[in-house]
C-alpha positions in Angstrom: -25.8 40.9 76.1 -28.7 40.8 78.4 -30.5 44.1 78.7 -31.3 45.8 82.0 -29.5 45.9 85.3 -25.8 45.0 85.6 -25.4 41.4 86.5 -23.2 40.1 89.3 -20.9 38.0 87.0 -19.8 38.3 83.4 -20.0 34.5 83.0 -21.9 31.7 84.6 -20.1 28.5 83.7 -22.3 25.4 84.0 -20.1 22.4 84.6 -16.5 22.2 86.0 -15.0 19.6 83.6 -12.2 20.5 81.2 -14.2 22.8 79.0 -15.8 24.7 81.8 -12.6 25.0 83.9 -10.5 26.2 81.0 -13.1 28.7 79.9 -13.4 30.0 83.4 -9.7 30.3 83.8 -9.2 32.2 80.5 -12.2 34.5 81.2 -10.8 35.4 84.7 -7.3 36.0 83.2 -8.9 38.6 80.9 -10.5 40.4 83.9 -13.9 38.8 83.7 -15.9 37.9 86.7 -16.9 34.2 86.7 -19.1 31.8 88.7 -18.7 28.1 88.1 -21.5 25.7 89.2 -21.7 22.0 89.1 -24.6 19.6 90.0 -22.1 17.1 91.3 -20.5 17.3 94.8 -17.1 17.6 93.2 -15.3 19.5 90.5 -13.8 17.9 87.4 -16.7 16.4 85.6 -15.9 13.0 84.3 -12.1 13.4 84.8 -12.6 13.7 88.6 -10.1 11.6 90.5 -10.7 10.6 94.2 -7.8 9.6 96.4 -8.4 6.2 98.1 -5.6 4.8 100.2 -3.1 6.9 98.3 -4.4 5.8 94.9 -5.9 8.4 92.5 -9.1 6.6 91.4 -10.6 7.7 88.1 -14.1 7.7 89.4 -15.9 8.1 86.1 -13.7 5.9 84.0 -10.1 5.8 82.9 -8.7 9.0 81.4 -5.3 8.9 79.7 -4.1 12.1 78.3 -2.6 12.0 74.8 -2.0 14.5 72.1 0.2 15.4 69.1 -0.8 19.1 69.6 2.2 20.9 71.1 0.1 24.0 71.8 -2.4 21.9 73.8 0.4 20.1 75.7 2.3 23.3 76.6 -1.0 24.9 77.8 -2.2 22.0 80.0 1.2 21.3 81.6 1.1 24.7 83.1 -1.5 23.4 85.6 0.0 19.9 86.4 3.1 17.9 85.9 2.4 14.8 83.9 4.0 11.4 84.4 5.2 9.2 81.5 2.3 6.7 81.6 1.9 4.9 78.3 -1.3 3.0 77.6 -0.7 -0.6 76.7 -4.0 -2.4 77.4 -4.4 -6.2 77.5 -7.3 -8.1 76.0 -8.6 -11.1 77.9 -10.6 -13.5 75.8 -11.7 -16.4 77.9 -8.4 -16.2 79.8 -6.3 -16.0 76.7 -4.3 -12.7 77.0 -3.5 -10.6 73.9 -1.6 -7.4 73.4 -3.4 -4.3 72.2 -3.6 -2.6 69.8 -3.2 -5.3 67.2 0.5 -5.8 66.8 3.1 -8.6 66.3 2.7 -9.8 69.9 -1.1 -10.2 69.1 -0.5 -12.1 65.9 2.1 -14.4 67.4 -0.3 -15.3 70.2 -3.2 -15.7 67.8 -1.5 -17.7 65.0 2.1 -18.5 66.1 3.5 -16.3 63.3 6.9 -14.8 63.9 7.6 -12.4 61.0 5.6 -9.4 59.8 5.3 -11.1 56.4 3.6 -14.2 57.9 1.2 -12.0 59.9 0.3 -9.9 56.9 -0.3 -13.0 54.8 -2.7 -14.5 57.4 -4.6 -11.2 57.8 -4.9 -10.8 54.0 -6.1 -14.4 53.6 -8.9 -13.8 56.1 -9.8 -10.3 54.9 -10.6 -11.8 51.5 -13.8 -13.2 53.0 -15.5 -9.9 52.4 -15.7 -9.3 48.7 -18.2 -6.4 48.7 -18.5 -3.0 50.4 -19.0 -3.7 54.1 -22.7 -3.3 55.0 -22.3 -3.5 58.8 -19.7 -3.4 61.6 -19.0 -7.1 61.4 -18.2 -7.0 57.7 -16.2 -3.8 58.1 -14.0 -5.3 60.9 -13.4 -8.6 59.0 -12.4 -6.6 55.9 -9.8 -4.8 58.0 -8.4 -7.5 60.4 -9.8 -10.8 59.4 -12.2 -13.3 61.0 -10.0 -14.6 63.9 -9.2 -11.2 65.4 -12.8 -10.1 64.9 -14.3 -13.1 66.7 -11.9 -13.0 69.7 -11.0 -9.3 70.1 -13.7 -7.2 68.5 -17.1 -8.8 68.4 -17.9 -9.4 72.1 -16.4 -6.2 73.4 -18.1 -4.1 70.7 -21.5 -5.8 71.3 -21.2 -5.1 75.1 -20.2 -1.5 74.4 -23.2 -0.8 72.1 -25.7 -3.3 73.4 -26.3 -4.5 69.8 -25.2 -7.3 67.6 -22.3 -6.3 65.3 -24.5 -7.2 62.3 -26.9 -4.5 63.5 -24.3 -1.8 63.9 -23.3 0.6 61.1 -19.9 0.0 59.4 -18.7 3.5 60.0 -18.3 2.9 63.7 -15.1 1.0 62.9 -13.7 3.0 60.0 -10.3 1.7 60.7 -8.6 -0.6 63.2 -4.9 -0.2 63.9 -2.9 -3.1 62.6 0.8 -2.8 63.4 3.3 -5.2 61.9 5.7 -4.2 64.6 6.0 -5.0 68.3 4.8 -1.5 69.3 2.0 -1.8 71.8 1.8 1.9 72.7 -2.0 2.3 72.2 -2.2 6.0 71.4 1.2 6.4 69.7 1.0 10.2 70.5 4.0 12.4 70.9 2.8 13.6 74.3 1.0 11.4 76.8 0.7 10.7 80.5 -1.4 11.2 83.6 -1.3 14.3 85.9 0.8 13.6 88.9 -1.6 13.8 91.9 -4.6 13.1 89.7 -6.9 15.2 87.4 -8.7 16.8 90.3 -5.5 18.7 91.2 -5.3 19.9 87.6 -8.8 21.3 87.7 -8.2 22.9 91.1 -5.3 24.7 89.6 -7.4 25.9 86.6 -10.1 27.1 88.9 -7.8 28.8 91.4 -9.3 32.1 92.6 -12.7 31.4 90.9 -15.9 31.1 92.8 -17.3 27.5 92.5 -20.7 26.3 93.8 -21.2 22.5 93.9 -24.4 20.5 94.3 -26.1 23.2 92.2 -28.4 22.0 89.4 -28.6 24.6 86.7 -31.7 23.4 85.0 -33.6 23.2 88.2 -32.7 26.8 89.1 -32.3 28.2 85.7 -34.1 31.5 86.1 -32.4 32.5 89.3 -29.0 31.5 88.0 -29.4 33.1 84.6 -30.2 36.4 86.5 -26.7 36.3 88.0 -24.6 36.6 84.8 -24.4 38.4 81.5 -23.7 35.2 79.6 -23.9 31.5 80.3 -21.4 28.8 79.2 -23.4 25.5 79.2 -21.6 22.2 79.1 -24.5 19.9 80.0 -26.6 17.9 77.5 -28.0 20.1 74.8 -31.4 18.3 74.7 -31.8 18.7 78.4 -31.3 22.5 78.1 -34.3 22.6 75.8 -36.3 20.3 78.1 -36.1 17.5 75.5 -38.7 19.4 73.5 -37.6 17.8 70.2 -37.1 14.3 71.7 -34.2 12.6 73.5 -30.7 12.3 72.0 -29.2 8.9 72.6 -26.1 8.2 74.6 -24.3 5.2 75.9 -23.8 5.2 79.7 -21.3 3.4 81.9 -21.8 1.9 85.4 -18.8 1.2 87.6 -18.3 -1.3 90.4 -15.3 -0.1 92.4 -13.5 -2.2 95.0 -10.6 -1.6 97.4 -8.7 -4.8 97.7 -6.2 -5.8 100.4 -3.8 -7.0 97.7 -0.9 -5.1 96.1 -1.5 -6.4 92.5 -4.8 -7.6 91.0 -4.1 -7.8 87.3 -0.7 -6.2 86.7 -1.9 -3.6 84.2 -4.0 -0.5 84.3 -6.5 -1.7 81.8 -7.7 -5.2 80.8 -10.4 -5.5 78.2 -12.7 -8.5 78.5 -13.5 -9.3 74.8 -15.8 -12.3 75.2 -19.5 -11.7 75.1 -20.3 -13.8 78.2 -18.3 -11.7 80.7 -20.7 -8.9 81.7 -18.2 -6.1 82.1 -16.2 -4.6 79.3 -13.0 -4.0 81.2 -11.4 -3.8 84.6 -9.3 -0.8 85.5 -6.6 -1.1 88.2 -6.0 2.5 89.0 -2.7 2.4 90.8 -0.9 1.4 87.6 -1.7 4.8 86.1 0.9 6.1 88.5 3.2 3.0 88.5 1.8 1.6 91.8 3.5 4.3 93.8 2.2 6.9 96.3 3.1 10.6 96.2 6.3 9.9 98.0 7.4 7.1 95.6 6.5 4.2 98.0 4.9 1.0 96.8 1.2 0.9 97.6 0.1 -2.1 99.7 -3.5 -2.1 98.5 -5.2 -1.7 95.1 -8.5 -0.3 93.7 -10.2 -1.9 90.7 -13.2 -0.8 88.8 -15.3 -3.1 86.6 -17.0 -1.2 83.8 -20.5 -2.1 82.5 -21.8 -0.4 79.3 -25.5 0.4 79.1 -28.1 2.2 77.2 -28.7 5.7 78.6 -32.0 6.5 80.2 -33.1 9.7 82.0 -31.3 9.8 85.4 -28.2 8.1 84.2 -24.9 9.9 83.4 -24.6 10.3 79.7 -21.1 9.3 78.4 -20.9 8.7 74.7 -23.1 10.3 72.1 -24.5 7.9 69.6 -23.5 9.8 66.5 -25.6 7.8 64.0 -27.7 9.4 61.2 -30.9 9.6 63.3 -29.2 11.3 66.3 -27.1 13.6 64.1 -30.3 14.9 62.5 -31.9 15.5 65.9 -28.8 17.2 67.2 -28.8 19.6 64.2 -32.4 20.6 65.1 -31.3 21.3 68.7 -28.2 23.2 67.4 -30.6 25.5 65.4 -32.3 26.3 68.7 -29.0 26.8 70.4 -27.9 29.2 67.8 -30.8 31.4 68.7 -29.7 31.7 72.3 -27.4 34.7 71.9 -26.4 34.8 75.6 -25.5 31.1 75.9 -22.4 29.3 74.7 -22.8 25.5 74.3 -19.6 23.6 74.7 -18.0 20.3 75.4 -19.0 16.7 74.7 -22.6 17.0 75.9 -23.2 20.6 74.9 -22.0 19.9 71.3 -23.2 16.2 71.2 -19.8 15.2 70.0 -17.2 12.6 71.1 -14.1 14.6 72.2 -10.8 13.3 73.4 -9.4 15.5 76.2 -6.9 17.2 74.0 -9.7 18.0 71.5 -11.8 19.5 74.3 -8.8 21.7 75.3 -8.1 22.8 71.7 -11.8 23.6 71.1 -12.0 25.6 74.4 -8.9 27.6 73.6 -10.1 28.3 70.1 -13.4 29.6 71.5 -11.5 31.8 74.1 -9.2 33.2 71.5 -12.1 34.2 69.3 -13.8 35.9 72.3 -10.9 37.3 74.3 -8.1 37.5 71.7 -5.4 35.2 73.0 -5.0 32.7 75.8 -3.1 32.6 79.1 0.2 31.0 78.2 
């Protein structure tokens, strides 16, 4: 605990995404005083949703909640009612449409096979091309699903995502690819899944109910003044930025969005369509209304639609970091930053950026609740 005068708050929480909002809620429920700040003009971090023409638009990319963790599901559904949305994306390869993840619909379209036995035989025939331990992502993918699926549904999309040729990407990035010899196209196949009715922003608002929040507040630019307000800091920003990049920059992939409101009730007929050829510059198009079945809050059909084209890019200072590049080089650098973080006794580093780790939403929730239980002895259920 910081020595000297009594601070105004027990906790300063930097960032109002899932980690920060849940921590703040739990701290408040245990009688702690909390201030939440965010450099953006809105709460919610990357799960922020903005209402446009009755459509809850996922401003920083599609977020579909899914988990097999009943504790996490019971916890988060206290703060929002979830709909029954099931993610079944479509892959568009040069105007050929394929069902995702790879299943019997995919194999029938790809090869004309009808039975699981036929599909498995075709995959095994093509997998046999790789006779040694895969040395890169291309070889790994072919060893799992064969050449045809790799060329049409993996190669271009992956190269756009990572900005590198598949031969230059490590094999571990695709440790496994789901291959279903059934007609199941439920992408996540999780016991609990859906989208908060009314959008994720409403969920975060409910978590932060009664907690002071200051937006448009950059912690790192005002660190000394903000640190003076609280006994402890919960920091969910990039760990390397906290230490002024003193050991070098960690690498991230970033995403740019082009969002359009269209005077059209149906642009693509599905929430997510992946563009898997290399020539199309975007990785996918999201049509946000289908996350809530094309209806407004009163159940009426929406006459317009909002789409977002997503472009993957290499992160550079000033961009929003999205996905950590957890290769060997960056993992080593992160461990050096973590050693510095471990010396900061009054700072808790959490979330995707604070821990330089890819988290699904349910994993963020579980990690935050574990942290709160260890600190406060139980969570608000």
